C-alpha positions in Angstrom: -65.2 167.8 -66.1 -62.2 165.5 -65.5 -60.6 164.6 -62.2 -57.5 162.9 -61.1 -57.6 159.2 -59.9 -55.1 156.6 -58.8 -55.5 153.6 -61.0 -53.8 150.2 -61.2 -53.1 148.7 -64.6 -54.4 145.0 -64.1 -53.6 143.5 -67.5 -52.4 144.1 -71.1 -54.4 142.5 -74.0 -52.9 141.0 -77.2 -54.7 144.0 -79.1 -52.8 146.6 -77.1 -55.3 147.8 -74.7 -54.8 147.8 -71.0 -57.4 147.0 -68.3 -57.4 149.1 -65.0 -59.4 149.6 -61.9 -59.3 152.1 -59.1 -56.2 151.4 -56.9 -57.2 149.4 -53.9 -60.9 149.1 -55.1 -63.0 147.1 -57.5 -64.8 150.2 -59.0 -64.5 152.1 -61.1 -62.8 150.0 -63.8 -62.3 150.2 -67.6 -60.0 150.1 -70.6 -57.5 152.4 -71.7 -55.6 152.5 -75.1 -51.9 151.8 -75.4 -51.0 155.3 -76.6 -52.1 156.8 -73.3 -49.9 154.4 -71.2 -46.3 155.3 -70.8 -43.7 153.2 -72.3 -41.9 152.2 -68.9 -45.2 151.1 -67.4 -45.7 147.5 -66.6 -48.7 145.4 -65.2 -49.8 146.1 -61.5 -48.2 149.6 -61.6 -50.3 152.4 -60.0 -50.3 155.7 -61.9 -52.2 158.9 -61.8 -54.8 159.3 -64.5 -57.2 162.1 -65.6 -60.6 160.5 -65.9 -64.0 161.8 -66.9 -67.3 160.0 -66.0 -70.4 160.1 -68.2 -73.4 157.9 -69.1 -71.1 155.4 -70.9 -68.8 155.0 -67.9 -65.4 156.2 -66.8 -62.9 157.1 -69.5 -59.2 157.8 -69.0 -58.2 160.9 -70.8 -54.4 161.0 -69.9 -52.0 159.0 -67.7 -49.1 161.0 -66.0 -45.8 159.2 -66.1 -44.7 157.5 -62.8 -42.5 159.4 -60.5 -39.3 157.7 -59.5 -37.6 158.2 -56.0 -34.6 160.4 -56.5 -31.5 158.9 -55.1 -30.0 160.5 -52.1 -26.9 162.4 -52.7 -24.4 164.4 -50.7 -24.1 162.1 -47.7 -21.2 162.2 -45.5 -19.4 159.1 -44.9 -18.1 158.3 -41.3 -14.5 157.0 -41.3 -13.4 155.0 -38.2 -10.7 156.3 -36.1 -7.4 154.6 -35.7 -6.8 155.9 -32.2 -7.3 153.6 -29.3 -10.6 154.1 -27.2 -10.2 156.0 -23.9 -12.8 156.1 -21.3 -13.9 159.7 -20.2 -12.4 160.5 -16.7 -13.2 163.1 -14.3 -11.3 164.7 -11.4 -13.2 166.6 -8.6 -11.6 169.8 -7.3 -10.8 169.4 -3.4 -12.8 171.5 -1.1 -10.9 174.5 0.1 -11.2 176.4 3.4 -14.3 178.3 4.0 -13.1 180.8 6.6 -12.0 183.5 4.4 -11.4 185.0 0.9 -8.5 183.2 -0.7 -8.5 185.1 -3.9 -5.2 186.8 -4.8 -4.4 189.7 -6.6 -5.3 193.3 -6.5 -9.1 194.3 -6.1 -11.2 196.1 -8.6 -12.1 199.7 -8.2 -14.9 200.5 -5.9 -14.5 197.5 -3.7 -13.9 197.6 -0.1 -10.8 195.9 1.4 -11.1 192.3 2.5 -12.4 192.0 6.0 -13.9 195.6 6.2 -17.5 196.1 7.1 -19.8 198.5 5.4 -19.3 201.2 8.2 -15.6 201.2 7.5 -14.6 199.3 10.6 -12.2 196.5 10.3 -12.8 193.1 12.1 -10.3 191.9 14.5 -8.5 188.6 14.5 -8.2 188.2 10.8 -9.6 189.3 7.5 -12.7 187.0 7.4 -13.5 186.2 10.9 -16.9 187.3 12.5 -17.2 189.4 15.5 -20.1 187.7 16.7 -19.7 185.5 19.9 -18.5 181.8 19.0 -21.0 179.2 20.0 -19.7 176.8 22.6 -19.3 173.3 21.7 -19.3 170.4 24.1 -17.6 166.9 23.4 -20.1 164.2 23.7 -19.3 161.6 26.2 -17.9 158.4 24.6 -20.2 155.4 23.9 -20.2 152.5 26.0 -19.9 148.9 24.5 -23.5 147.4 24.6 -23.8 143.8 26.1 -25.6 141.4 24.0 -29.2 141.0 24.9 -30.2 137.9 26.7 -31.9 135.2 24.5 -35.5 134.2 25.3 -36.9 130.9 25.3 -38.7 129.5 22.5 -40.0 126.1 23.6 -40.9 123.3 21.1 -43.9 120.9 21.7 -41.8 117.7 21.7 -43.0 116.4 25.1 -46.4 117.7 24.7 -47.0 116.2 21.5 -45.8 112.9 22.9 -48.3 113.0 25.6 -51.1 113.8 23.0 -50.2 111.0 20.9 -50.5 108.6 23.9 -54.0 109.7 24.7 -57.1 108.3 23.0 -58.6 110.3 20.1 -61.7 111.3 22.2 -59.4 112.8 25.0 -57.3 115.0 22.8 -59.8 117.7 22.4 -60.0 118.1 26.2 -56.2 118.0 26.3 -56.0 121.0 24.0 -58.4 122.9 26.2 -56.3 122.1 29.1 -53.1 123.4 27.5 -55.0 126.6 26.7 -56.4 127.5 30.2 -56.3 124.4 32.5 -59.5 122.9 33.9 -61.3 126.3 34.0 -61.0 126.4 30.1 -62.7 123.0 29.9 -65.6 124.2 32.2 -66.0 127.3 30.2 -66.0 125.2 26.9 -68.6 122.8 28.2 -70.9 125.7 29.5 -70.6 127.3 26.1 -71.4 124.0 24.3 -74.5 123.5 26.5 -75.9 127.0 26.1 -75.7 126.4 22.3 -77.3 123.0 22.6 -80.3 124.4 24.7 -80.9 127.1 22.1 -80.9 124.4 19.4 -83.2 122.1 21.3 -80.6 119.5 22.0 -79.5 117.7 25.2 -76.8 119.1 27.4 -73.5 117.3 27.5 -72.7 115.9 31.1 -69.8 117.9 32.6 -68.7 115.6 35.5 -67.0 113.1 33.3 -65.3 115.6 31.2 -63.8 117.4 34.2 -62.4 114.3 35.6 -60.7 113.6 32.4 -59.2 117.0 32.4 -58.0 116.7 35.9 -56.3 113.5 35.1 -54.6 114.6 32.0 -53.5 118.1 33.7 -50.4 116.9 35.9 -48.8 115.0 32.8 -49.5 118.0 30.3 -48.0 120.4 33.1 -44.7 118.3 33.3 -44.5 117.9 29.5 -44.8 121.8 29.2 -42.3 122.4 31.8 -39.8 119.8 30.2 -40.1 121.6 26.9 -39.2 125.0 28.3 -36.3 123.5 30.3 -34.8 121.6 27.5 -35.0 124.8 25.3 -33.3 126.8 28.1 -30.6 124.1 28.6 -29.4 124.7 24.9 -28.7 128.3 25.7 -28.1 128.1 29.4 -25.3 130.5 29.4 -27.2 133.2 27.5 -30.9 132.6 28.7 -32.8 135.5 30.0 -32.8 135.5 33.8 -36.7 136.1 33.8 -37.3 132.9 31.7 -35.1 130.8 33.9 -36.6 132.1 37.2 -40.0 131.3 35.8 -39.0 127.7 35.0 -37.4 127.4 38.4 -40.6 128.6 40.3 -42.9 126.5 38.2 -40.8 123.4 38.9 -41.8 123.5 42.6 -45.4 123.1 41.7 -45.0 120.1 39.5 -46.5 116.6 40.6 -45.6 113.2 39.9 -42.3 113.7 38.1 -39.7 111.0 37.4 -36.0 111.0 38.1 -34.9 112.5 34.7 -37.2 115.6 35.5 -35.9 115.9 39.0 -32.3 116.0 37.7 -33.4 118.6 35.1 -35.0 120.7 38.0 -31.8 120.6 39.9 -29.8 121.8 36.8 -32.1 124.7 36.2 -31.8 125.7 40.0 -28.1 125.5 39.7 -27.9 127.5 36.4 -30.4 130.2 37.8 -27.8 130.9 40.8 -25.0 131.3 38.3 -26.8 133.5 35.8 -28.1 135.9 38.7 -24.5 136.2 40.2 -23.3 136.9 36.5 -26.0 139.3 35.8 -25.5 141.1 39.1 -21.8 141.4 38.5 -22.5 142.9 35.0 -25.0 145.2 36.4 -22.5 146.9 38.9 -20.1 147.0 36.2 -22.2 148.7 33.7 -23.3 151.4 36.4 -19.7 152.2 37.2 -18.4 152.4 33.6 -21.4 154.7 32.7 -20.3 157.1 35.5 -16.7 156.9 34.5 -17.4 158.5 31.1 -20.0 160.9 32.4 -23.3 159.2 31.3 -25.1 159.8 34.6 -28.6 159.5 33.1 -27.7 156.0 31.8 -26.2 154.9 35.2 -29.5 156.0 36.9 -31.6 154.1 34.6 -29.5 151.0 35.0 -29.6 151.4 38.6 -33.4 151.0 38.4 -33.3 147.8 36.6 -31.8 145.1 38.8 -31.4 141.6 37.6 -33.3 140.3 40.7 -36.1 141.9 42.5 -35.0 143.1 45.9 -31.4 143.1 45.2 -29.8 145.5 47.7 -27.8 148.5 46.0 -24.2 148.7 47.4 -23.9 151.9 49.8 -20.6 153.0 48.3 -22.0 152.9 44.7 -25.2 154.7 46.0 -23.0 157.4 47.2 -21.0 157.9 44.0 -24.2 157.9 41.8 -25.9 160.5 44.2 -22.7 162.8 43.9 -22.5 162.4 40.2 -26.3 163.3 39.9 -26.2 166.4 42.3 -23.0 167.6 40.2 -25.4 167.6 37.3 -28.1 169.7 38.8 -26.4 173.0 38.7 -28.2 176.4 38.9 -26.8 177.3 35.4 -27.8 174.0 33.9 -30.6 174.1 31.3 -34.1 172.8 32.4 -33.8 169.9 29.9 -30.8 168.7 31.7 -32.7 168.9 35.2 -35.7 167.1 33.7 -33.5 164.2 32.3 -31.6 163.6 35.5 -34.8 163.8 37.7 -36.8 161.5 35.6 -34.0 159.0 35.7 -33.2 159.5 39.3 -36.8 159.3 40.5 -37.0 155.5 40.0 -33.4 154.6 40.9 -32.4 153.3 44.5 -31.2 156.9 45.3 -34.4 158.8 44.7 -34.7 159.9 48.4 -31.1 161.1 48.5 -30.8 163.4 45.5 -31.0 167.0 46.9 -29.2 169.8 44.8 -27.9 172.7 46.7 -30.1 175.3 45.0 -32.6 175.6 42.4 -31.8 176.6 38.6 -31.6 180.2 37.7 -34.5 179.8 35.2 -37.3 177.4 36.2 -39.4 176.5 33.2 -43.0 175.3 33.2 -42.0 172.0 32.0 -39.5 171.5 35.0 -42.1 172.6 37.4 -44.6 170.0 36.1 -41.7 167.4 36.2 -41.2 168.0 40.0 -44.7 168.0 40.7 -45.3 164.6 39.0 -42.3 163.1 40.7 -43.2 164.7 44.2 -44.3 161.5 45.7 -41.0 159.8 45.0 -38.8 162.8 45.7 -40.6 165.0 48.4 -37.2 166.5 49.4 -36.9 168.0 45.9 -40.5 169.3 45.9 -39.8 171.2 49.3 -36.8 172.7 47.7 -39.0 174.1 44.9 -41.7 175.1 47.1 -44.1 172.5 45.8 -46.9 171.0 48.0 -47.3 167.2 47.3 -50.6 165.6 48.1 -50.2 162.9 50.6 -52.6 160.7 48.8 -50.9 161.0 45.4 -50.0 157.8 43.8 -46.4 157.1 42.8 -46.0 158.0 39.2 -44.7 155.5 36.4 -41.6 155.9 34.3 -42.3 157.7 31.1 -42.3 155.3 28.1 -40.4 156.2 25.0 -42.7 157.1 21.9 -42.8 154.4 19.2 -43.2 155.5 15.7 -42.0 154.6 12.2 -39.6 157.5 12.0 -37.9 156.5 15.2 -37.8 160.4 16.5 -37.2 160.9 20.1 -39.1 163.0 22.4 -37.8 164.8 25.4 -39.1 164.2 29.0 -40.6 167.7 29.1 -42.6 166.9 25.8 -44.1 163.6 27.2 -44.8 165.5 30.4 -47.4 167.7 28.6 -49.3 164.5 27.4 -49.3 163.1 31.0 -50.4 166.5 32.5 -53.3 166.8 29.9 -54.7 163.2 30.7 -55.1 164.3 34.3 -55.0 162.2 37.5 -55.7 158.5 37.0 -58.5 157.0 39.0 -58.4 153.9 41.2 -57.8 150.6 39.3 -60.9 148.6 38.6 -61.1 145.0 40.1 -60.7 142.3 37.6 -62.7 139.2 37.7 -60.3 136.4 38.9 -61.6 132.8 39.2 -61.6 131.7 42.9 -59.6 128.6 43.8 -59.8 126.4 46.9 -57.7 127.4 49.8 -55.4 124.4 49.4 -54.2 125.4 46.0 -52.7 128.9 45.0 -54.8 131.2 42.9 -54.9 130.2 39.1 -53.9 132.6 36.5 -56.6 134.4 34.5 -58.0 132.2 31.7 -58.5 133.5 28.3 -62.1 133.3 27.0 -62.6 130.1 24.8 -64.2 130.8 21.6 -67.3 129.1 20.5 -65.6 127.3 17.6 -63.5 125.2 20.0 -66.1 123.7 21.9 -65.5 119.9 23.1 -67.9 117.7 21.2 -66.7 114.4 22.4 -69.0 112.3 24.7 -68.1 111.8 28.3 -66.9 108.3 29.0 -67.5 106.6 32.2 -64.9 107.0 34.8 -64.6 104.3 37.3 -62.2 105.7 39.9 -62.3 109.3 41.1 -58.8 110.9 40.5 -57.0 112.6 43.3 -57.3 116.4 43.6 -54.4 117.9 41.8 -53.6 121.6 42.1 -53.1 123.4 39.0 -49.5 124.6 38.3 -49.2 128.5 38.3 -46.4 130.2 36.5 -44.9 133.1 38.5 -45.2 136.3 36.4 -42.3 138.6 36.6 -42.7 142.4 36.1 -41.6 143.8 32.8 -38.3 145.3 32.9 -37.3 148.2 30.8 -34.5 147.4 28.5 -31.2 148.9 29.4 -30.6 149.9 25.7 -33.5 152.5 26.0 -32.3 155.7 24.3 -30.6 158.3 26.5 -32.0 161.8 26.7 -30.5 164.4 24.4 -29.4 166.4 27.5 -26.8 163.8 28.2 
């Protein structure tokens, strides 16, 4: 029985016979007579043949002629255009008024007249106006221009590095510990190193020599640190933060063995502090007055609780204006959110004891009651007006902190109040461990724990003369002040 097979004609012999093999393979292969091969066939052509296989091998019975690809016809020719190219343009229709049907012309049969309801009644005041009560809109108070924020000091280690470069190599490790936490940091590092030495079976490091070296280096390092801060503040003296400048001036009074150049710098910092405090105080009063002038009472109350200097007296005339503006906003028909926003801001202002509205609001919400209960220790006259008993031993509350999240959403004071109420009253503060200091020197600041990897490994050199006792410099810490740029509640 024959079958079809694609074969490739590999060569043509002189006697007229052709050799072939399977297309793409070595077997089968054989010979075919010239009479079976079409006349238009050449060597290496692939043709379809009818072959038969028997004991003698594979014989070609017939070869079909090679099919040629038909040429494509009937194609359309694209001719270029002679017109110049123009870009596609579009024109959007302007938005028309949405307060009525502007279609013209007669209406179709079965449709009711424009402006007529299903019950057949016709609305008054126009064809397309609704008979529902119109929502009342309020114009927001104008925004106040924000003053640029004061620049914080970023001291460089110019003078400190100069002092470290003058020290011997063995003393630099001790100096680094002194910079971290003073002499107590050196003692802690020595104790940690000795504990590790005892555990490993080595001898302890003598601490007296290292402590004496630290006490000798301490005054020079404190002066160098102070000079780095003062020189950095001098570059931005007109825009420096008053808290940083005040810290520099307070620390300058505790420096020991300073030269003439440092004394001149100290006098310059003190004079600059006086000028900056006067400028900030003037700006403080102006900002409060401007906020009340545009109706932003909540912002004015918050600004009044952030004086540029602790203990700065509040002007009586300005206090009367701020009190009147606050009471004017606490009307009986005002919403509870407005009451909460004003009371949260007034409780921490200098006028917290003078705010007394004439009457309570018409609707007293649960959030408003919780707010007055929490602010009762600061505003007892307000708690008495609402009939709320204040515990005499209750601690004064703290201002609510604005929540910080990635989305930057704002919470109302009433929402934050729920969280504070759920936590319950706070217990007494736990006593912190503070290193005791001699009576002749002020109490040192708490020192951070020294890691074990920063242990002083240098041997203790011999000190011939005992250094004079030098008190450690203490930097006066100023309380954190809430920024005046804090977001104003939505009730304003």
